[in-house]
N, C-alpha and C positions, 0 to 999 in steps of 0.2 A: 744606682737607684735607691737601693739600702741605706744609702744615707741622708738622704731625701725626704724618705717616707712621705711621698704625694698624696693629696686627696681632694677633695671636689670643691673646697674652699680654697686652695692654694693659687697663689699669682706666682707663675716662676719668670725670672728673663735669661737668656742665653747670650751671653756675650761672646761676640765670636762665631756666631752659628752656623757659618758656612752654607752648605745649600740644606741644610733644616734637619738632619737626621737624628739630631735628639729632640728638637722641638715637634717630631712627628709622634714620637716614641711617648712624648710625657703630657700630649695634649688631651688625650683619653684619661689622662688620672688628676688632671688638676683642672682649676676653673679658668683660669685664663694664663697665656704663655705668649712672653713678647721675645724676638729675637733680634739683634743688631749682628751687623757687617760694616767693614771698613770698604768692601770689595763690592761696587754696582753689581758685578757678575754675578757673583753669589748671592745676593738678595735677587736678583731675577731669578735665579735657578730655584733659591727656596720658593718664592712666590708660586711658580711651576709647581714644586712637589708639593706643598700645602696647599695648594686652593680648595680644596674638600674641605678642610677645617676652619671651622669658623671660628675658635677662640681662640687663634694664634694673628699676632700682628708684627711686622718687620720693619725694621728702619735702617736706612743708611746712617751711620754714626761711627764715630771713633771712640774706643772704648776708655781713654784717657779723658773725654771729655763728652761724657752722656748726656743727650738732650733729656734726661729724666728727674723726676721731682724723688726728693729725699725722702726714703723709708717706703720706698712703693710696693715692695716685693717680700713675698714670705722667704723665697730660694733665687739666689743668682748663682750661675751657674756659667764655667769657661774652661771648656774642654780642646785643648790644645792650640789657643790664641795668643795668649799675654808673652809668652814666648819670641814673639815677632815683634815686640814693641822693645825698644832703648829703655823706654818708660816703665817696664812690666810694672814697677811698685806703682807707680801712677794709674793703672789702669785696673789695679787691686783695690785702691782705695777709692775708685770710683765705685766701682762694685760695692764696697761695704756702704758707703754712703747711700745708693740708694735699696739697703735692703733693711727690714724692720728690725726693731730690736729686737732681738733673741732669736731672729731668722738664720736662715744656713746660708754658708756660702761654700762651693767646691770649685774647686781648681785642678787642672790637670795639667803637666807640662812635660816635655823631655827631661827623661832622668840622666844625669850625669855619671851615673855610676854605669847604664849601661855598657857591655864591652864592644858591642856594634857600634855603640854611636861616638865613644873614646876611638877606637879605631878608623872611623870615619874622619872622625876631625885630625886624627895624625895625619892619615893618607892626603887630606886637604893642604895643611902645614906644610908637609913633605915636599908635595908637588908644586908649592905657591898659587894653590887655585883659591876661590872663595865660594861658598854658597852664593846662589843669587837671589837670595832673600836675607833677610834679619832671622836667626833663631839661635834662642840661648837654652843653655841645657841649665837643669837645677839639680844639686844633692837636696834631698829629701829634707836634711835639717835645716837650709837654706830657704826651701819654700815655707818649712813650718815657724820659721822666724821673720819672713817677711808677712805672713798673714796675723801673727802677733803686733806686729809693729803697725799694721793697717787698724788694727781696732776690734780682732776677733779673738776668742777665748776658747776652750775645751777645744783643742785643734788636735784632729788624727790624722796621719800618715799613713800612706798606703802604698803600693805601685801595681800596675799592671802590664800584660804583655810581654813576660819577662823574654828574651831572645831565643832561649832553648828549648821552649816550650809553645810558641805559637803555633796555632794551627792554620792551613791553609784560609785564604779569604778569597771567594770568587769574584773572579771580576778584576782583581788587584795581583801586583807583583808579589811573588810569594818570598818574599826578601827573606824571611828567617827558614825557609824549608828545610834545608840541609838539617838543622838542629830540631825540626820539629817530633813532639811524643803524640801518639795513640790522641786524640779528639779527646775521649772520655777520662784523660787522665788531665790532659790539659784544663779543662774546665773544673775539675776537682780542685784542681790547685791555684787556680787562677781567682775562686771563690774564699779564698783563705787567705788572711793577713800573715804571707809569709816572708821569711828572709829573700827569698828567691823573686820574688813580684817585689818587692821594697828596695832590693839592694840592684837587682839585675834587670828589673823588667825595665822596658822602653819609654815606659811611662809614669811618673812619679804623681799621685794626686792626694789632695789635702782637704779635709772637711772643717770650717773651724763655724761658730756660733757668734753672733753678732751683741754685744756686751750692750748691758741697756742702758 
């Protein structure tokens, strides 16, 4: 959220909005928010969760072919979505296309440096099994280059969710619970651009500014 600097005149797009958790938080801080997802069930869930929000629009659409005009959004966000497409770069190019000049694009994807992700991949390879859905992992440098190739500048890269410091998440599998540090220390580390987050974090996140 610090990267976005939301304000009441901002028009925001969430690509791969799922059930709308990001839209729920941003809607009170911006003028208009739009969410797109390729999964009809996700759009249905988002409509139910966001039904009280009057400044949110939801669209069933493919991130690689957005049914949106050029340069329509001040900020475009995609949190844990483009890794599910074989053509991740195409989805990012579409995000940049619909962003206004000097607008902000923020993307998060699974971090290839996360030792838990690496271990999981190795286990799948050794057992001859594969995940039941497409998911790719990105090194911080790979994501930074992909954003530059898509037409973004002033790119910053960070990470979050380092496996050894993740706190419990209510209602979800405590995947990292064995490695958990006290919650106050977790959030202190999580808020800083640390080596731990960038190179061990579960997710890598990057922000870029669209060239004029």
